[in-house]
C-alpha positions in Angstrom: -79.5 -1.5 -45.0 -81.7 -0.2 -42.1 -80.4 1.8 -39.2 -80.4 -1.1 -36.8 -78.1 -3.0 -39.1 -75.7 0.0 -39.3 -75.7 0.3 -35.5 -74.9 -3.4 -35.2 -72.0 -3.1 -37.7 -70.5 -0.1 -35.8 -70.8 -2.0 -32.5 -69.0 -4.9 -34.2 -66.2 -2.7 -35.5 -65.6 -1.3 -32.0 -65.8 -4.6 -30.2 -62.5 -5.8 -28.6 -61.5 -8.7 -26.4 -63.7 -11.5 -25.1 -61.9 -14.0 -27.4 -62.7 -17.0 -25.1 -66.5 -16.2 -25.0 -66.7 -15.7 -28.8 -64.8 -19.0 -29.2 -67.5 -20.6 -27.0 -70.2 -19.8 -29.6 -68.0 -21.2 -32.4 -67.4 -24.3 -30.3 -71.1 -24.8 -29.6 -71.9 -24.5 -33.3 -69.3 -27.2 -33.9 -71.2 -29.6 -31.8 -70.1 -29.0 -28.2 -72.0 -31.0 -25.6 -73.3 -28.1 -23.5 -76.3 -25.9 -23.9 -76.0 -23.0 -21.5 -73.4 -20.2 -21.5 -73.6 -18.3 -18.2 -71.9 -14.9 -18.3 -71.5 -13.1 -15.0 -69.9 -9.9 -13.9 -70.7 -6.5 -12.3 -72.5 -3.7 -14.0 -70.6 -2.1 -16.9 -68.2 -5.1 -17.4 -69.5 -5.5 -20.9 -72.2 -8.2 -20.8 -74.6 -6.4 -23.1 -71.8 -5.5 -25.5 -70.8 -9.1 -25.6 -74.3 -10.3 -26.3 -74.5 -7.7 -29.1 -71.4 -9.3 -30.6 -72.7 -12.8 -30.3 -76.0 -11.7 -32.0 -73.9 -10.2 -34.8 -72.0 -13.4 -35.2 -75.2 -15.4 -35.3 -76.6 -13.2 -38.0 -73.4 -13.4 -40.0 -73.7 -17.2 -40.3 -77.5 -17.3 -40.5 -78.3 -18.8 -37.1 -81.8 -17.9 -35.7 -81.1 -15.7 -32.6 -83.4 -13.9 -30.2 -82.4 -11.1 -27.7 -84.3 -10.8 -24.4 -84.1 -8.2 -21.7 -84.7 -9.7 -18.2 -85.3 -6.3 -16.7 -88.5 -5.8 -18.7 -89.5 -9.4 -19.4 -92.5 -11.0 -17.7 -90.9 -13.1 -15.0 -93.3 -16.0 -15.3 -92.9 -19.4 -17.1 -95.6 -18.4 -19.6 -93.9 -15.0 -20.4 -90.5 -16.6 -20.8 -91.7 -19.4 -23.1 -93.5 -16.9 -25.3 -90.5 -14.7 -25.5 -88.1 -17.5 -26.4 -90.3 -18.9 -29.2 -88.4 -21.3 -31.5 -85.1 -19.5 -31.6 -81.9 -21.7 -31.8 -79.8 -19.2 -29.8 -81.4 -17.2 -27.0 -79.5 -14.3 -25.5 -80.9 -13.1 -22.2 -79.5 -9.9 -20.8 -80.2 -9.0 -17.1 -80.9 -12.5 -16.0 -80.8 -11.4 -12.4 -84.2 -9.8 -13.0 -85.7 -13.3 -13.7 -84.6 -15.0 -10.5 -88.2 -15.9 -9.6 -88.3 -18.4 -12.4 -84.8 -19.8 -12.1 -85.8 -23.0 -10.4 -88.5 -23.6 -13.0 -86.0 -22.9 -15.8 -83.5 -25.4 -14.4 -86.0 -28.2 -13.5 -88.5 -27.9 -16.3 -87.7 -25.5 -19.2 -84.1 -26.6 -20.0 -85.0 -30.4 -20.2 -87.8 -29.5 -22.7 -85.5 -27.6 -25.1 -84.3 -29.2 -28.4 -80.9 -30.7 -28.1 -79.3 -28.0 -30.4 -80.5 -25.0 -28.5 -78.1 -22.5 -26.8 -79.2 -20.4 -23.9 -76.8 -17.5 -23.1 -77.6 -15.9 -19.8 -75.9 -12.6 -18.7 -76.2 -11.7 -15.0 -74.6 -9.5 -12.4 -74.7 -12.6 -10.1 -72.9 -15.9 -10.3 -74.9 -19.0 -10.8 -77.0 -19.7 -7.7 -76.6 -22.9 -5.5 -79.9 -24.2 -7.0 -78.2 -24.1 -10.4 -74.9 -25.5 -9.3 -76.4 -28.3 -7.2 -78.4 -29.7 -10.2 -75.5 -31.9 -11.3 -76.9 -32.8 -14.7 -77.8 -29.2 -15.7 -74.5 -27.9 -14.3 -72.6 -30.3 -16.6 -74.4 -28.8 -19.5 -73.4 -25.3 -18.4 -70.3 -23.3 -19.2 -69.7 -20.4 -16.8 -67.6 -17.4 -17.7 -66.9 -14.6 -15.3 -66.2 -11.5 -17.2 -63.2 -9.4 -16.2 -61.8 -5.9 -17.2 -60.0 -5.5 -20.5 -56.3 -6.4 -20.4 -53.9 -3.6 -21.1 -53.6 -4.7 -24.7 -57.3 -4.9 -25.2 -57.7 -1.4 -23.6 -55.1 0.0 -26.0 -56.9 -1.6 -28.9 -60.2 -0.1 -27.9 -58.7 3.4 -27.5 -57.0 3.1 -30.9 -60.4 2.2 -32.5 -61.9 5.3 -30.8 -59.0 7.4 -32.1 -58.0 8.6 -28.6 -54.7 10.5 -28.7 -51.8 8.6 -27.1 -51.1 11.4 -24.6 -54.6 11.0 -23.0 -54.5 7.2 -22.6 -52.5 6.8 -19.4 -54.9 9.2 -17.5 -58.0 7.4 -18.8 -56.7 3.9 -18.1 -55.3 5.0 -14.7 -58.9 5.8 -13.7 -60.8 3.0 -15.4 -58.3 0.1 -14.9 -59.7 -1.4 -18.2 -63.3 -1.5 -17.0 -65.2 -1.4 -20.3 -68.1 0.9 -19.5 -65.9 3.3 -17.5 -63.4 3.4 -20.4 -66.1 4.1 -22.9 -67.7 6.9 -20.8 -64.2 8.4 -20.1 -63.4 8.3 -23.8 -66.6 10.1 -24.7 -65.9 12.7 -22.1 -62.4 13.2 -23.3 -63.3 13.5 -26.9 -66.0 16.0 -26.1 -63.5 18.1 -24.2 -61.3 18.2 -27.3 -57.9 19.8 -26.6 -58.1 19.4 -22.8 -58.6 15.6 -23.0 -59.4 13.6 -20.0 -57.1 15.3 -17.5 -55.9 13.9 -14.2 -59.1 14.6 -12.3 -62.3 12.8 -13.4 -65.3 15.0 -14.4 -67.9 14.8 -11.6 -70.6 14.2 -14.1 -68.8 11.2 -15.5 -68.2 9.9 -12.0 -71.9 10.3 -11.2 -73.0 8.5 -14.4 -70.8 5.5 -13.6 -71.8 5.5 -9.9 -75.5 5.4 -10.9 -74.7 2.4 -13.1 -72.7 0.5 -10.5 -74.8 1.1 -7.4 -78.5 0.8 -7.1 -80.3 2.8 -4.3 -78.7 1.9 -1.0 -81.1 0.7 1.7 -80.0 3.4 4.2 -77.5 6.1 4.9 -75.5 3.7 7.1 -75.3 1.3 4.1 -74.0 4.2 2.0 -71.3 5.0 4.7 -70.3 1.3 4.7 -69.9 1.3 0.9 -67.8 4.4 1.1 -65.6 2.8 3.8 -65.2 -0.3 1.7 -63.9 1.8 -1.2 -61.4 3.7 1.0 -60.1 0.6 2.9 -57.6 -1.8 1.3 -59.7 -4.7 2.7 -62.8 -4.5 4.8 -63.4 -6.8 7.7 -66.1 -6.5 10.4 -63.4 -5.2 12.8 -62.2 -2.3 10.7 -65.8 -1.5 9.6 -66.9 -1.3 13.2 -64.0 1.0 14.0 -64.8 3.5 11.2 -68.6 3.3 11.4 -69.2 2.6 15.1 -71.8 0.3 16.5 -73.0 -3.1 15.2 -72.0 -3.7 11.5 -73.0 -7.3 10.9 -76.0 -6.5 8.7 -74.2 -3.9 6.5 -71.2 -6.2 6.2 -73.4 -9.0 4.9 -75.0 -6.5 2.5 -71.6 -5.5 1.2 -70.7 -9.1 0.8 -73.7 -9.6 -1.5 -72.9 -6.8 -3.9 -71.9 -8.0 -7.4 -68.9 -5.7 -7.6 -67.5 -6.6 -4.2 -65.1 -9.5 -4.0 -64.9 -11.7 -1.0 -61.3 -12.6 -0.4 -59.8 -14.7 2.5 -58.6 -11.5 4.2 -61.8 -9.4 3.7 -64.0 -7.6 1.2 -62.7 -5.4 -1.6 -64.6 -3.7 -4.4 -63.5 -4.0 -8.0 -60.8 -1.5 -8.9 -62.9 0.7 -11.1 -65.8 0.8 -8.7 -63.4 1.8 -6.0 -62.0 4.6 -8.1 -65.5 5.9 -8.9 -66.7 5.7 -5.3 -63.6 7.5 -3.9 -63.6 10.1 -6.7 -67.3 10.8 -6.0 -66.7 11.1 -2.2 -63.6 13.3 -2.7 -65.6 15.7 -4.8 -68.9 15.5 -2.9 -67.8 15.3 0.7 -64.0 15.7 1.3 -64.4 16.0 5.0 -66.1 12.6 5.2 -63.3 11.1 3.2 -60.8 12.7 5.7 -62.8 11.3 8.6 -62.8 7.8 7.2 -59.0 8.0 6.7 -58.5 9.3 10.3 -60.7 6.5 11.8 -58.9 3.8 9.7 -55.5 5.2 10.7 -56.5 5.1 14.4 -57.6 1.5 14.1 -54.4 0.4 12.3 -52.1 2.4 14.6 -53.6 0.6 17.6 -53.2 -2.8 16.0 -49.6 -2.1 15.0 -48.7 -0.7 18.4 -49.9 -3.9 20.1 -48.6 -6.5 17.6 -47.2 -5.3 14.2 -48.2 -7.4 11.2 -47.3 -7.1 7.6 -51.0 -7.1 6.6 -51.9 -4.2 9.0 -48.9 -2.2 7.7 -49.9 -2.8 4.1 -53.5 -1.7 4.9 -52.2 1.4 6.6 -49.8 2.4 3.8 -52.6 1.7 1.3 -54.4 4.8 2.5 -51.6 6.8 0.8 -52.2 5.2 -2.6 -53.8 8.3 -4.2 -51.3 10.8 -2.9 -49.7 12.2 -6.0 -46.3 12.4 -4.2 -46.2 8.7 -3.4 -48.4 7.0 -6.0 -45.7 6.9 -8.7 -43.3 5.0 -6.4 -45.3 1.9 -5.4 -46.9 -1.0 -7.3 -49.8 -1.7 -4.9 -51.6 -4.3 -6.9 -49.0 -7.1 -6.9 -46.7 -6.3 -4.0 -48.2 -8.9 -1.8 -48.1 -11.6 -4.5 -44.5 -12.2 -3.6 -43.0 -14.1 -0.7 -40.0 -13.0 1.4 -37.8 -15.9 2.3 -34.4 -16.4 4.0 -31.3 -16.6 1.9 -30.1 -20.1 1.1 -26.7 -21.1 -0.3 -28.4 -22.4 -3.5 -29.6 -18.8 -4.1 -26.0 -17.5 -4.2 -25.5 -17.7 -8.0 -28.8 -16.0 -8.8 -28.1 -13.1 -6.5 -24.6 -12.6 -7.8 -25.7 -12.9 -11.5 -28.4 -10.3 -11.2 -26.1 -7.9 -9.2 -23.4 -8.1 -11.8 -25.9 -7.6 -14.6 -27.4 -4.5 -13.0 -24.4 -3.0 -11.1 -21.3 -4.4 -12.9 -19.8 -6.0 -9.8 -20.9 -8.2 -6.9 -17.6 -8.2 -4.9 -19.0 -6.6 -1.8 -22.2 -8.6 -2.1 -20.2 -11.8 -1.9 -18.2 -10.3 1.0 -21.4 -9.6 3.0 -23.0 -13.0 2.1 -19.9 -14.6 3.6 -19.8 -12.4 6.6 -23.5 -11.7 7.3 -25.7 -14.1 5.3 -28.6 -13.8 7.7 -29.0 -10.2 6.5 -30.1 -11.3 3.0 -33.7 -11.8 2.2 -34.9 -13.3 -1.1 -38.1 -12.3 -2.9 -39.8 -15.3 -4.5 -43.0 -15.9 -6.4 -45.3 -18.7 -5.5 -43.3 -21.2 -7.7 -40.1 -20.5 -5.7 -37.8 -18.8 -8.3 -35.8 -15.8 -7.1 -37.4 -12.5 -8.3 -35.3 -10.1 -6.3 -33.5 -9.7 -2.9 -32.2 -7.2 -0.4 -29.2 -7.4 1.9 -29.0 -5.3 5.1 -26.3 -5.4 7.7 -26.1 -4.1 11.3 -24.2 -0.9 11.9 -21.4 -0.8 14.4 -19.2 -3.5 12.8 -15.6 -2.9 11.7 -15.5 -3.5 8.0 -13.5 -2.5 4.9 -16.6 -1.9 2.7 -16.3 1.8 1.7 -20.0 2.4 1.3 -20.6 0.8 4.7 -17.8 3.0 6.1 -19.5 6.2 4.8 -22.7 5.4 6.7 -20.7 4.5 9.8 -18.8 7.8 9.6 -22.0 9.8 9.2 -23.6 8.0 12.2 -20.6 8.7 14.3 -20.8 12.4 13.5 -24.6 12.5 13.5 -25.2 10.7 16.8 -23.6 7.4 17.6 -25.8 4.5 18.7 -26.3 4.2 22.4 -26.2 1.0 24.4 -29.0 -1.3 23.4 -29.9 0.6 20.2 -30.0 -1.0 16.8 -29.0 0.4 13.4 -29.3 -1.2 10.0 -28.0 -0.4 6.6 -29.5 -1.8 3.4 -26.4 -2.3 1.2 -28.1 -4.0 -1.7 -31.6 -4.3 -3.0 -33.1 -5.0 -6.5 -35.7 -6.6 -8.7 -34.1 -9.3 -10.9 -35.8 -7.9 -14.0 -36.0 -4.1 -13.3 -33.1 -3.5 -10.9 -34.2 -0.5 -8.7 -37.2 0.7 -10.8 -40.7 0.8 -9.5 -42.1 -2.8 -9.4 -44.0 -5.2 -7.3 -40.7 -6.6 -6.0 -39.4 -3.2 -5.1 -42.7 -2.4 -3.3 -42.6 -5.6 -1.4 -39.0 -4.8 -0.2 -39.9 -1.3 0.9 -43.0 -2.4 2.8 -40.7 -4.9 4.6 -38.5 -2.0 5.8 -41.6 -0.2 7.1 -42.6 -3.3 9.0 -39.1 -3.5 10.4 -39.3 0.1 11.6 -42.5 -0.5 13.4 -41.7 -3.8 15.0 -38.0 -3.8 15.9 -37.4 -2.9 19.6 -34.8 -0.1 20.1 -34.4 0.5 16.4 -32.6 3.8 16.2 -31.4 4.2 12.6 -32.1 2.8 9.2 -30.2 3.6 6.0 -30.6 2.5 2.4 -28.6 3.2 -0.7 -30.3 3.8 -4.1 -28.6 4.2 -7.5 -30.9 7.0 -8.7 -31.3 9.3 -5.8 -32.7 12.1 -8.0 -35.6 9.7 -8.8 -36.3 8.4 -5.3 -35.8 11.7 -3.4 -39.5 12.8 -3.6 -40.6 9.5 -2.1 -38.1 9.6 0.7 -38.9 13.2 1.4 -42.6 12.3 1.7 -41.6 9.5 4.1 -39.6 12.0 6.2 -36.2 10.5 5.4 -33.1 12.6 5.1 -30.1 12.2 2.8 -26.5 11.8 3.7 -24.9 14.8 1.9 -25.0 14.3 -1.9 -24.7 10.6 -1.7 -27.3 8.1 -2.8 -28.0 7.0 0.8 -31.2 8.0 2.7 -31.8 7.4 6.3 -34.3 7.5 9.1 -33.2 8.4 12.6 -36.0 7.0 14.8 -34.5 8.6 17.9 -35.6 12.0 16.5 -38.9 10.8 15.0 -40.3 7.7 16.9 -42.4 5.4 14.8 -45.7 6.3 16.4 -45.0 10.0 15.6 -43.9 9.0 12.1 -47.3 7.3 11.6 -49.1 10.5 12.7 -46.9 12.6 10.4 -47.8 10.4 7.4 -51.4 10.7 8.4 -51.2 14.5 8.2 -49.6 14.2 4.8 -52.1 11.6 3.5 -54.7 14.1 2.2 -52.4 17.1 2.2 -49.5 16.6 -0.1 -48.2 20.1 0.6 -47.5 19.0 4.2 -44.7 16.8 2.9 -42.5 19.7 1.7 -40.7 20.3 5.0 -38.0 17.5 5.4 -36.7 16.1 8.7 -33.4 17.9 9.5 -30.0 16.3 9.7 -27.5 17.4 12.3 -25.9 20.1 10.1 -29.3 21.5 9.1 -30.5 21.4 12.7 -27.5 23.3 13.9 -28.0 26.0 11.2 -31.7 26.3 12.1 -30.8 26.8 15.8 -28.3 29.6 14.9 -31.0 31.3 12.8 -33.5 30.8 15.6 -31.2 32.5 18.2 -31.2 35.6 16.0 -35.0 35.8 16.4 -35.2 34.5 19.9 -36.6 37.8 21.3 -39.6 37.8 18.9 -42.1 34.9 18.3 -43.0 36.2 14.8 -39.3 36.0 13.8 -39.5 32.2 14.5 -42.5 31.5 12.4 -40.6 30.3 9.3 -37.8 28.5 11.1 -37.3 24.8 10.0 -37.2 23.8 13.7 -41.0 24.1 13.7 -41.1 20.7 11.9 -39.1 19.0 14.6 -40.4 17.0 17.5 -38.6 19.4 19.8 -41.5 21.8 19.5 -44.3 19.2 19.4 -47.7 19.8 17.7 -50.1 22.7 17.5 -50.6 25.7 15.3 -47.6 27.3 13.7 -47.8 30.2 16.3 -48.0 27.7 19.2 -45.0 25.8 17.9 -43.0 29.1 17.5 -43.9 30.0 21.1 -42.7 26.5 22.2 -39.5 27.0 20.2 -38.8 30.3 21.9 -39.3 28.6 25.3 -36.9 25.8 24.3 -34.2 28.4 23.4 -34.7 30.2 26.8 -34.5 26.9 28.6 -31.2 26.1 26.9 -29.9 29.5 27.8 -31.0 29.1 31.5 -29.2 25.8 31.7 -25.9 27.6 30.8 -26.5 30.1 33.6 -26.8 27.2 36.1 -23.3 26.1 35.4 -20.6 28.4 36.7 -18.1 27.6 33.9 -20.8 28.4 31.3 -21.9 31.7 32.9 -19.8 33.8 30.5 -21.4 31.9 27.5 -24.8 32.7 29.0 -24.1 36.4 29.3 -22.8 36.7 25.7 -26.0 35.0 24.4 -28.3 37.0 26.6 -27.1 40.4 25.5 -26.8 39.4 21.9 -30.1 37.5 21.3 -32.5 37.6 24.3 -32.0 41.1 25.6 -30.0 42.4 22.6 -27.8 45.4 22.6 -27.9 47.5 19.4 -24.6 46.2 18.1 -22.2 43.4 19.1 -19.6 46.1 19.9 -22.0 47.6 22.5 -22.7 44.1 23.8 -19.0 43.6 24.4 -18.8 46.9 26.2 -21.8 46.0 28.3 -20.1 42.8 29.3 -16.8 44.7 29.9 -14.7 42.3 27.9 -12.6 42.7 24.8 -14.5 42.2 21.5 -12.5 39.2 20.5 -13.2 37.6 23.9 -16.9 38.4 23.5 -17.0 36.8 20.0 -15.2 33.7 21.3 -17.7 33.3 24.2 -20.7 33.9 21.8 -19.5 31.3 19.3 -19.0 28.8 22.2 -22.4 29.6 23.6 -24.1 29.1 20.2 -22.4 25.7 19.9 -23.5 24.7 23.4 -27.1 25.6 22.7 -27.0 23.8 19.4 -25.8 20.6 21.1 -28.2 20.9 24.0 -31.2 21.2 21.7 -29.8 18.5 19.4 -29.6 16.0 22.3 -33.1 17.0 23.4 -34.3 16.3 19.8 -32.6 12.9 19.8 -33.9 11.8 23.2 -36.9 9.4 23.0 -40.1 10.4 24.6 -40.7 8.2 27.7 
């Protein structure tokens, strides 16, 4: 056995997947009435590896086979004829390099071949119109577009490479089953030994893959367009013009022609692995350019959402957060939009009740709300129509015996009742038929719907949702600037304190800076406690630098020092407003000598005011409460 044979045997032992393509060879050998197997797919998808396997199979059964490389072959009729010779099976890798002779091959070469000849062409490009429009030849052609490994095939490959189980999720999370990327990542992980692959791809690995996927780009502008295409959920001429500026027709057409970019009805999108490689390279090589792309895309989507909110624009905006480690575990991006949201129908009743009893033990209150407020139920369906999940939300402000609804009502009454014209909604039930409230495409579709509601409902003041595993969902809600009602499983958004346009800006800040998500939006009790602490430091800006109020809209934007200065001004304004009201003058004086022009002790402050200490303390407590309420109302007030 020579070395070439040993190499072929090892390649065969590691080969996984491609069952349909291998079956094509068996079918042709059994007398199938076609003579061309056209394999297409982007670089690294496994075309060469598949041709190696087909060559091995031919050798195993004694069929004469010849391998050709289109990248080095003489692209002339004479050169191709000589290379093919009298082989029964001809395997041509890199067929895109032989495009100059394609018409000749279709019109002259194929008709001259013996009837029992098989021509296997592997190309980055799909069959051209010239090929498809030749009806007779097309009927003798079987076209296979190669895709990534399935999860099962990926696991099989990793097992054959003896990759430790603990490393596999990180590897496949980066490669998405792309054969070349998986092989390169496995090589890198095994070379690292104990450290494995890790959560961050090695820049050398990324560069190796990038060089394989992308040939030299025509210009720097084309390179910027490719980077934008990788960052954006879907690339249209409109969004590309927004992030690049200027005319983009030519670079858009160039993107459209790339083998690893899919043209979908809603725009262009690179294959998952190529996207991962491009973004990883940009994040390592030029993080500021990545940040600038995100910012330009956000600005574009914010403007569209402000003028006319659509589910697609919201999805495209939220997509920008997909790599944030705080939010990535909580959304299933790939399939969320595969499902349809539909109104509840009476024929859906039994399905909703059955899944609720199965997951939660009882559906009594569900049936109560379906009878009282059926329009609040929305059903998630797949394309075939069956129910895959649902949610039920009800308006706040109704008298109702439901205890969970009552808890939210009571909190809202204490927290800040709805004002005339304002809307509040409570999501009482939500679930995936199969996975209840786990992360799933159905769950993600429901959550995206709540975001669309928040951005598109006039005068929406309050949204609440109950979850059955608050410990699990808490990080996601914290990232989204939601607060929690005590120690319950209910989280809420008060849009009076954080209008949706400011919320979008907040998420934009957190997009590339996960640490910015650690400061939650304050509820009323937390806000009051922060005001009391701030009053103690009102005489000194440095004493306010760590106050939680710096995260509130009360102080606006700017550096931490600028926000602390604004906070000090807000405290003084609240104090001055007390001075302007005669009945509050005694509260003003107590606060002034305690916090703003502080005496050395509270006893001395009482003496300075010439009142008994108990009276001073009563006035001080009342003054603190007045300032807390004044600032809270200012926080709640919408910006005009």
